[in-house]
C-alpha positions in Angstrom: 80.5 35.7 -4.4 76.6 35.9 -5.0 73.7 34.5 -7.1 70.9 37.1 -7.9 67.6 36.5 -9.4 65.4 39.3 -10.9 62.3 38.5 -8.7 60.9 35.8 -6.5 59.1 33.8 -8.9 62.4 33.2 -10.7 64.2 32.2 -7.7 61.1 29.9 -6.5 61.0 27.9 -10.2 64.8 27.9 -10.6 65.5 26.8 -6.6 62.8 23.8 -6.6 62.5 21.5 -3.9 64.5 18.8 -5.7 67.2 21.2 -6.8 67.7 22.1 -3.1 67.8 18.7 -2.0 70.8 18.3 -4.2 72.7 21.3 -2.6 71.9 19.8 1.1 73.4 16.3 -0.2 76.4 17.8 -1.7 77.1 20.0 1.6 78.2 16.8 3.1 79.3 14.9 0.2 81.4 17.1 -2.3 83.0 15.3 -4.8 80.5 12.6 -5.6 79.6 11.9 -9.4 76.1 12.7 -10.8 75.4 9.0 -11.1 75.9 8.5 -7.4 73.8 11.7 -6.5 71.0 10.4 -8.3 71.4 7.1 -6.5 71.8 8.8 -3.0 68.5 11.0 -4.1 66.8 7.9 -5.5 66.0 10.1 -8.9 66.7 9.3 -12.6 69.9 10.2 -13.6 68.6 12.4 -16.5 66.6 14.4 -14.1 69.5 14.7 -11.7 71.9 15.5 -14.7 69.7 18.2 -16.0 69.2 20.0 -12.4 73.1 19.9 -11.7 73.7 21.4 -15.1 71.2 24.5 -14.0 72.9 24.7 -10.6 76.2 25.0 -12.4 75.3 27.1 -14.6 73.8 29.7 -12.2 77.4 29.4 -10.2 75.6 27.2 -7.1 78.0 24.5 -7.7 81.5 23.4 -9.5 81.2 20.0 -11.2 84.8 18.9 -12.3 85.4 17.2 -15.9 84.6 13.6 -14.5 81.3 14.4 -13.5 82.1 14.9 -9.7 80.5 18.1 -7.8 
């Protein structure tokens, strides 16, 4: 599977440093909840939840019904 962006500017705005940090963290800890992810990253839950939702929507992560990624 592939994720495509219309241009570089769109890719860079979508894959911010904070979102890339989420992806790097999930590589080593798949299956953790959004709450636990926020704790690990030292970020506000609401902001992490928003970022996880966007990453899910574009197909970079999968989220289960219980919120685990």
